[in-house]
C-alpha positions, 0 to 999 in steps of 0.5 A: 429504339422506338423512343429514339425514333419518335424523338427523331420524327418529332425533331425533323418537324420541331428542330427548325421550329425551335431554331425559328424561336431562338432566332426570334430572341436574337437581336436583329443586328447580331448577324453572327449569332443569327447565322450560327443558329440557322446553320446549326439548326439546318445541320441537326435537322439533316442529321436526324433525317439521315438517321431515319433513312438509315434505319428505315425498313426498305423491305416494307411498302407500308408507311412507317413511324406513323403518328395519328392525332384526332384533329376535330372530335366530331369529324373523321379528320385526323392529323396523320403523318408518317414516312415511306421511302418516297417521302423520306428521300425528299425530306432528306433532300429538303434538309440537305438543300436548306443546309447548303442555303444557310451556308451560302449566306454565311457572308451575306448580310441580306440588307440588314434583314437577316433575322426575317430571312432565316425565320422565313427559311426555317418555317418553310423547312417545317412546312416542307417536311409536313408536306412530305410526311402528312397522310391526309389530303386536306392537311396536305393541301393546307401545307402545300399552299402554306409554302406560298407565304414564305416564298412570297416573303423571300422573293418580295423582300430579298429579291435582287432587282426592281421587279421582285414585288411583281414576281412574288405576286405572280408566283403567289397568284398563279399557284394559288388560283391553280389550287382552288379546284383541288380544294373543292375536290378535296371537300367533295371527296370528304362528303362523298367518302366520309374521310380524307385519310390517304390510306383509306382513300386508296381502298375507295373505288371511284367511278371512271367518270368521277375519276376523270373529273377529280384527276383534272382538278388535281392536275391543274394544281400540280401542273402549275407547280411543275410547271407545265405549259401554259402555266409556266410563266411565273417560274422564269420571272420568280427565278430571276427576281429571287435571291440566289438561295431563293432560286436554289430552294425553288428549283431544288424543292418547290418544283418537286411538289407538283411531281410529288403530288402526281405520284402520291395522289393522282396516279394511285387514287385515280388510276383509270383517269391517269391512263386515260389522260396520259396522251394529254400529259405526253403532249403538253410535256413534249411541247413544254420540253422542246419549247423551254429548251429552244427558249433557253437558247435565246435568253440573255440572262444567265438565271433565265437560261437555268430557269428554262432548263428547269422547266425542260427537266421537270417536263421530262420527269412528267413523261417518265411518271406517265410512262407507267413503267417501273423504270420510268417511274423510278427514273423520274424520282431519281431525276427529281433528286438529281435536278434538285442537286444539279439545278441548285448548284447551277443557281449557286454558281450564278450567285457567285458571279452576281456577288462579284460583278453584280450583273447576270447579263451574258454580254458583260461576261467573257474570259472568266477562266482567266480570273476565276479558274476554280469557279470555271472548273466547278461550273464545267462539271455542273454543266456536264451534269445538267447535260446528263453526262455519264457518271452524273446523277442526271445520267442515271435518271434520264437513262431510266426515264428513256428506258421506261418511255421507249417501252411505253411509247417509242414516238414519245421517247424519240421526241423526249430524247430529241428535246434533251439533246437541245439541253447540250446546246444551251448548256455548252453555249452558256458555259462557253460565252461566260468562261471563254473568249476575250476578257471584258476588262470593263466588267471582269476584274481580278476578284476572289475566285472562291471563298472556302465556304462556297468551295465546300458547298460545291464539293459536297454537292458534286460528291452526292451527284457523282455518288448517285451517278457511279453507284445508283444502287444505294438510292434505287434500292430504297425506291424499288418497293415504292415504285413497284407498289405504285404500279400495283396500285394502278393495275389492281384498281383499274 
């Protein structure tokens, strides 16, 4: 059994890498072979992740399936990676969303550059799985920043509009500069403690003043990825210019790297500073939540509305994390997963419209229900899920976040709920303007409603969203030990 687990662990990392190598030897013009290899690679990786999650011991708070390699003989730097419930859940989410992205490109020839596109996505999947499994903060930083390279290629080359190069540079520069201070702090930690091993650092008692300095340097890096105000400017631009599946992976996984970093490193390593700076996080998150919701209402591009919606939801997640309550932390993790599914589905729906009518400006739409009734039905369900309608996964996540936030600070809870009420405004207004009203015959034609592979993607996404919304226990059971352990680490190290 241990041999099987070792094969599965290595498979999660090396299966996408093997797919990348196979694609390298396929002709650039053989689109059929390229898409088959990419889809099979994604499915196999997802199955491996699911098997590991099924056999994961949910009663242990320790890391499981740990691998340790000596990285440099004359240093205390080791290549260590392993899984706990938190990291394994996000590896499953990453593998699942990549499967959806590969399938969504089934009929898309990607301007004749399918080979580079699939290679970029497969390498990105390898890097993401390493980010979620590495147990060394120096190597975490390496993989954390390596994601920029593949996303830079995806936006800059496969973007849909003229400003794609500008958007890719903005994404790259914003996120890279935000991480410079974290790199300096990691080097300081290495010389101060003598190691960058995560488990070893959990036992180190940093002084209160040192915690404040280190927390701030990590904060700037993770806040850009979330994104929090005023570091959010790159996100709407990147979403609008990225290809559809680029937006899906950006919203579904890459935005979670920031909140993952806060929960994995900032809270347990610097508990005193996390409590000290909680008012700062609350203030920025509340302003970001309300500002992005109001900004979404006045947008004319469908993708920009969904992008600002993502900023609002990610700031709500930050409020839940820093409530420092069990319900708030667990609700934030559930909401991270839910946002990856719901927001990814919304971007895919926008992509369906763009493929048919080659515009994302709302003024050109209207009466879509008359020509695409199946699409509109699915769009309605995803819109309700984005509003945290009961029986959706977002309802579970937001309910737990509000429960934890009201227990921690009722004023912040009031502003958080008020901000999310605005989500119903821009969500329903977007749906109404696109789907109902008089049909614009100059732009809206009777084209194919929904292809079979598109319908399959949305049905699978909705099944998972509804499953979490109706029976969340199967997910919260996996996360209970981790959420409780984070609180214990904070309490014991203050």
